[in-house]
C-alpha positions as CSV (number, residue, x, y, z in Angstrom):
1,M,9.7,-8.6,-4.6
2,D,13.0,-9.6,-6.3
3,A,12.9,-11.9,-9.7
4,S,9.4,-13.8,-9.2
5,P,9.7,-17.7,-10.4
6,A,8.1,-18.5,-13.9
7,G,4.3,-17.8,-13.4
8,A,4.0,-16.3,-9.8
9,P,2.3,-13.2,-9.4
10,E,4.8,-10.2,-9.7
11,V,4.3,-8.2,-6.0
12,S,5.7,-4.5,-6.4
13,A,5.4,-3.3,-2.9
14,L,4.3,-4.5,0.7
15,A,3.1,-1.9,3.3
16,I,2.5,-1.8,6.9
17,N,0.3,0.6,9.1
18,V,2.1,0.8,12.5
19,V,1.1,3.3,15.5
20,I,3.7,4.7,17.1
21,P,3.1,4.2,21.0
22,P,2.6,7.9,22.8
23,D,6.8,8.2,24.5
24,L,7.9,7.9,20.6
25,R,5.6,10.5,19.5
26,W,6.7,14.0,18.1
27,T,5.4,17.0,16.6
28,D,6.1,18.6,13.5
29,V,4.6,21.7,11.8
30,R,3.4,22.5,8.2
31,R,1.4,24.8,6.1
32,G,1.6,26.9,10.0
33,E,0.0,23.8,11.5
34,E,1.0,21.3,14.4
35,F,0.6,18.2,14.0
36,E,1.1,14.9,16.7
37,L,3.1,11.8,14.7
38,Q,0.7,8.8,15.5
39,S,1.5,6.1,12.9
40,L,3.7,4.5,10.3
41,T,3.0,4.0,7.0
42,V,6.2,1.3,5.9
43,R,6.4,0.4,2.7
44,L,9.0,-2.4,1.5
45,L,10.0,-1.5,-2.1
46,P,11.1,-3.8,-4.7
47,D,14.6,-3.5,-4.2
48,G,14.1,-4.4,-0.2
49,S,14.7,-0.8,1.1
50,L,12.0,0.5,3.5
51,A,10.1,4.3,2.5
52,V,8.7,5.5,5.6
53,K,6.1,8.3,6.0
54,A,4.0,9.4,9.3
55,Y,0.6,10.8,9.7
56,G,-0.9,12.5,12.7
57,R,-3.5,15.0,13.8
58,P,-3.3,18.8,14.3
59,T,-2.4,19.5,17.6
60,A,-5.0,22.2,17.8
61,G,-7.9,19.5,17.2
62,G,-9.9,18.5,14.5
63,R,-9.5,16.4,11.5
64,G,-6.3,18.3,9.5
65,A,-5.3,17.7,5.9
66,Y,-3.5,13.9,5.7
67,V,-0.2,15.0,4.7
68,S,3.1,13.1,5.6
69,F,6.0,13.8,7.1
70,A,9.4,12.1,7.2
71,M,10.2,10.1,10.2
72,P,13.2,11.2,12.6
73,D,16.2,8.9,12.3
74,R,16.1,7.9,15.8
75,P,17.1,4.5,17.3
76,E,14.4,3.8,18.8
77,L,11.6,4.3,15.4
78,R,14.2,2.3,13.9
79,A,13.7,-0.3,16.6
80,L,10.2,0.2,16.0
81,V,10.1,-0.3,12.3
82,G,12.0,-3.6,12.9
83,A,9.8,-5.0,15.7
84,A,6.3,-4.1,13.4
85,A,7.8,-6.1,10.5
86,N,8.6,-8.7,12.3
87,R,5.1,-9.0,13.9
88,A,3.6,-8.2,10.4
89,A,5.4,-11.5,8.9
90,E,3.9,-13.8,12.0
91,L,0.5,-12.5,11.1
92,W,1.3,-12.8,7.3
93,R,2.6,-16.6,7.9
94,G,-0.1,-17.3,10.2
95,N,-2.8,-16.0,7.5
96,T,-6.1,-18.5,7.5
97,G,-7.5,-17.3,3.9
98,F,-10.3,-15.5,3.5
99,G,-13.1,-16.1,5.6
């Protein structure tokens, strides 16, 4: 994410998808439709900062549009993102390559 050693591939961003546990979910409205936010997409940007977007399903049912929402600045959601990043790092370290 920072300067790559000579000859190393340049990685521009890393992303993980995180399921929001039911007790941490929230609702938000977009275009007159209420959504229950059920997942987070967390991107590690080249400068080391994080960008987080939340996605979910309409509370009225159906597929609805693929619309992103901002993640509220709540300590329990920040902790979820931190724990998910640590888990993703463990999974990357333990990868066995292509099957």
